[in-house]
N, C-alpha and C positions, 0 to 999 in steps of 0.2 A: 702390165697387168691384164690388158684386154685379151690377149691371146690365152692366158691362163684361165681366165674366167670363162671364155667361150668353150674351152674344153670341158668345163665343169657342168655346163647346162645340158641336162639330160631330160627330155620330155617323155614321160610315160603316161598312158591313158588311164590314170587312176580315178579321175573325177567321174562320178556318176556310176561307178561299178557297185553292184550289190553283191558283196562277198563277205565271208565270215571274218571274224576278228583274227583268227590264226592266219588265214590266207592273206588278209590285208597286211599283217605283220611281215610275212614272207616277202610280199611284193615290195614293201617299204625297205626291207633289208637288202633286196636286190638293188634298189636305188643307191644304197650306201656302198654296195660292193663295186658299182661302176662309177660312183661319184668321184670326181677329182681327176688329176692328170692320169692318163691311161697307163703310163709306165711307172708311176710312183710306187714305192715300196710301202704298201699299206698293211697294217695289222688289223684284220677284220674281226670284230667281235663275233662270238658264236650266236647264230640265229636262234638256237634253242634257248640259250641263256637270256637273250634279249626278250624273247617271247614270254619266258617264265617271269622275268622281272615285270614286264608290262601287265601280265595277268594277275600275279599274286600281290603286287603292291597297289593295284588299282581297284581292289574290291571295295565297293560302296564308297568310292572316293571321287575326287575331281578327275575327270578324264575327258579326252576328246577322241572319238572313235573313228573319224573319217578325216582325211587330210584337207578337205575343202572348208572345214569349220575353223575359224581363226578368232583370236582376241576375245576370249570368253572372260567376262567380268561380272561380278555380283557385288553390289554395294548399296548403301542407303541412297534413295533417289536424291539427285542433285548434290551428292557428296561422294565423288569418285574415290577419295582416299580413305573411306571408311571400311570396316570389316563387315562380313556378312553375318552379323549378330544383331537381332532385333528385339526390342521390348514388345512383348505380345500385347500389352495394354497401351502402347504408345500410338502416336499419330503417323509415324514414319512408315514407309514401305521399302522393301528391297526391290531393286531393279536388276534384272539379268540382261546383259548385252552380249551379242555375238554376231560375227560376220560370216556370211556364206559366199565364197568366191567362185562357186560352181556356175557354169554357164547354163546348166539345166535347172529348171524351176523345181523347187521342192515345197512340200506343204507339211509344216511341222506341228506336232502336238506335244503337250507336256503333261506330266503327272508328278505327284508328290508322294514320297515314301517316308515313313517314320522309323527312326533307329534309336538304339539305346546309347549309353555313354561310350561304349566301345565300338560303335558303328556296326553293330549286328542288328539284323531286322528284328523288330520287337512287336510289330502290329500289322496284321494283314487286312485289317478292316478300316478303310479310309474314312468311313462315316463316324468312327469314334474320335477322330481328330480333325475332321474337315466339315465345313459348311459349304454345300454346293457339290459340284461334280468334279471328279478327279482326272478326267481326260478332256482337255480343252485345247482348241487350236491357238496357235500364235499368229495373230493377224496383223500385228503392229510391226511394220518394217518400212525402211526407206531405201531407195536406190542410191548408190554412191554418186558423187558428182563427177567432175572431169578428172578421174583417176586413171592411172595406167593399167591397173587391174580392177575391173568392175566387181562390185559386190553388193549384196543386200545386207543392211544392218538391221538386226532384229532386237526388239526390246520386249520385256515381260515384267510386269509388276506383281509382287506378292506382298499382301493380299490384293485381290482385284474384284471386279463385279461378279466373276464366276466362282470364286473360291476364297475361302477364309480359313485359316488354321486356328483351332480353338485350344490346343494344348501346347505347353512349352516342351522343349526337347530338341533333339537333332533331326534334321530333315535332309532329304536328297531330292533335287529337281532332276527329272529325267526328260530330256527332249528327244523325240523320236519321230520317224516318218511313217512307219508301218506298224510297229509293235513296241511296247515298253521293254520287251526282252532284247530289242536291238536298237539301243539308243545311239544318237549321234554325239551326245555329250551328257555328262552328269556334273552336278555342282552341289557342294555341301553348304548348308547354312543352319543356324540355330536360332530358336526363339526362347526368351527367358522371361521370368516374372520375378519381381523383387519380394519374395516371401522370406528370404534370409538376409540378414545384415552381414555384409562382408567388409572387412577392413584389411588392406594389404599395403605393405611398403617394402622397399628394398633395404635390407638390413646389412650394415657394415659389421662384420664379425671381428671381435678382438683377436681371433686366431689368424686373422689375415687372409680370409677366404678371397678377398678381392685381389690380393697379390698372387693368389694361386689360380687366377683366371676363372673364377666362378662368381655367380651372382646368387645371393641368398635372399629369399623372400619370406617375410614373416606375415602370417595371415591369422586373423581372428574371425571366427564364425559364430554368430549369435543365432541360436535355434529356439529362442523362447516363444516364437510365434507359430512353430510347427511341431508336430508330433513325430519323433523318431524313435523307433523301437530299439535299434542297435546302431550306434554311431559308427561302428567299425565296418559294418556290412551294408547299411542303408545309405550312407553318405559316400559319394564318389567324387573326387576332385581331379580335374584335369588342368594342367598349366601349360599353355602353348606359347612358345616364343614366336612373336609376330604372327600368331594365328596359323602356324604351320603344323598340321596334324601329324606329319611324319616325325616330328621331334617332341611330341606331347609327353609331358611328365605325368606318369600315372602311378598307381599303387602308393598314394600319399597317405600316411597314417598320422593320427593325432599325436602331438607332442605333449600337451597338457589338456585336461578337461576340468573346468571349474563351473559347476552348476550347469547353466545353459550356454556357456561360452567354451568354444574349442579353439585351441591354438595349434597352428601348423607351422612348420619350417621347411622350406623347399629350396634345395640347392640345384642350380642349373648351369650348364655351359653356355656362355653368351655367344659363342661362335665369333664371327667377325662382321664388320660392316659389309653390306652388299656392294658388289661392283655396280657401277652406274653408267648409263648411256643417255646422252642427250641427243636425240635424233628427230627433233621437231622440224629441223631444216636439213635436208639432204645435200649438203654442200661441203666441199673440202675446206671451206673457211672455218668449219666447226671442228673442235679438237677431237671429237669422237668419230670423225670420218677421215680415215687415212687415205683411201683412194676411192674414187667413184667412177663407175663405168655404166653406160646405158646400153642395154641389148634388147632389141625389139621393143623399145619404149619403156622397159622396166629397169629401174636403177639397181645396181649391184654395189654394195657398200662394203669395203674392207675396213674392219674395226681395228683399233689398236691391239697389238699383241699382248696377251696376258701371261703372267708368270705365277708360279706357286707363291702363296703368301704365308705359308705355315711357319717359316723361319724369319720373317721380316717383322720389323717394328710396326705397331699398330698406327694407322693413319685415319684420323676422323674424316668421314664423308657425310655429306648431307643426302643420305640415301632415303628411300621410301619404305624401308623394312621389307623389301621383297616385292612390293607392288609395282604397278605400272600406271601411267597417266597418258592417255591419248591426246595428242595436241599437234597441230600443224601451224606453222608460222603464218599469220594473217588469215587463218581459216574462219569462216562464219560458224560452221558446225563441224568440229573435228571428227565426230562420229561417222560422218558420211563424206567429208572432204579430205581427210587424211589418207595418204597413199600407202600402198604396200611396196616393200622392197626386199631384196635378198641381202641378209646380213651375214658376213663371213667372220666366224669366231676362230681364234687361234690361241692355244694354250701351250706354251713352251715347256718341254721337259726332255732331258737327255734319254731317259728310259721310260717305256710304257709301264703302267701299273698292271701286271699280269694277273693279279688276283681279283680283278673286277673291272667294271666299266665306268666311264665318266659321262655325266649328263649335265646339260645346262638346265638350271632350276630356278624357278620363281614364277611370278604371275605371267611372264611371257611364255612359259611352258604349261600354264594352268596348274602349277604345283604338282605335276605328274611326271612319270618316267616313260614317256612315249618314245618309240624308236626314232622319230624325227628330231628328238632333242639329244640324241646320242652322239658323242664325240668318237671319231675314228683316228687312230694313230698313224701319222705319216713318218716313216722311218727316215726318209730322205731329208725332211725338214726338222726332224726331232721335235715334233709338235703334234698335239691333238687338234683336229679340225672339225668344223661343222658349219653348215649354212642353214639359216632359218628364214622363213618368210615372216617379216615383222611389219607392224603398222607404225606409222610415224608417231613419235612422242618420246616420253621418258620411260626407261626400262631399268629395273634392278635385276640382278641375277647372281647366282652362285655357280661354281663347278662342284658337283657332289660326286662322291665315289660310292658305287654300289657293289658290295661283295658278291661274287658269283656263287659262292657256296651257300651262305645263309641269307642273302639279300638284304643285309644290314646297310642302311644309308648313312654314310659318314659325311657330315657337314664340315669337319675340321681338318681332314687329311690334306686337302689342297688349300683351303681358305684360312686355316689357322683358328685360334681361339684366344680372345683378348678380353680382359676384364673391363677395358675402357669402352667396349662396344655399347652403343645405344640401342635398346630394344623396347618393344611393347610386349609385356607379359599379360596374356589374357587368361583369367581364372574362371573356370566353369565349375559350378557346384551342383551336382545332381542328387536328388533324393529318390530312392526307390519306393514306388507305390505298389505295395504287395497286393492290393485289391485288383488293380489293372495290370500289374506286372510290367509297368513302364518306368523309365527313368525321366523324372521331371526336372527341368533346369530351373531351379528356384533361386539361384544366386549367380551373379556375374560381376566381374570387376576387371579393371585394367590398371596395371602399374607400369610406369615407364622408367627405365634407367637412363640417367644422364640426358634429360630432355634438352 
């Protein structure tokens, strides 16, 4: 394995370059074109299609714009397994974490933008939803310990002494160095207030919807404490499987209306359990490390070979519903003690999927379709391949297929869809404020299938 890996290590001077998004995409794709064994028969994705996917699916979304930013996480402070959804009247704060592996010093600033239920910009006046100033430096960082790749670990709390958000709804953090128009990363989060009473549970249909590989959620919404002019146009409900916006169920209409109580019924594909990796210890004694090679002090880990699961029986896994958890065995503080390593992913298939591309998807990719999460087909090995720089810990992931023509993201084509899958379903209830023209998040609930 050592000789094969050594052929794959291509060092390009990407870090520190100030280039446009499109130029950066082209350079990254060049990396993919020369990545791997020199004489391997590779089926290279179209650079134009990859750039289009990156740009059009990343609008106002979770994204990483430069390759030296790694391991972006946003969760309730001290609760790494929580979702980035916060009660605006509560005591908790959200904490943004990210690493910068660049050897060049950078000075980062952040800003907050407000969006409607569909993640379209709805308010250009930050003083209408913020107390404080909207462009503040990120000064809280630590230098990594005795790691093979040095990095700075940044943290940012929302709210903080400089800034407080006063209105519920959807928000986007932009972290940038020179201008908000050129961010290094963006991250979605939501603030809610309990002005609506919501009740939701997983309903077993007598028609056998569970046997047909779907989950059906029954929801009751009580609006007796708020004024709604038109329940069909003023109320917007989003249901997210494991808080993944790419699969959000929208355009949900009432099933019954009784006085101030509205009943909804929502049917969803549960998909499959996430694939899991336990990499808190980079040793071949661990089942998720097939081979390990160290090159220039950096570990290169070959992961177990994956296969399509679409036609296989469902197997329960103790996954994290797509999230990751940074941990290093015997580390005092994994945020700065955990090491980075190259992880080699392999997905077996006799034939490539010519109508689209395959990406590695989950918190490990910041729930985005960046070029460096793209799989490349190796015809000699009859497999898709990719290597990613990951941080030690536990990682969940999917292989998702993105159609080249319409950019639809298919979570089931490779992973399959099973009614036995355990998911968190996050229910967002927005009310349109006609006076301000904004969507307020006045209801929020979580229902779990097969906990």
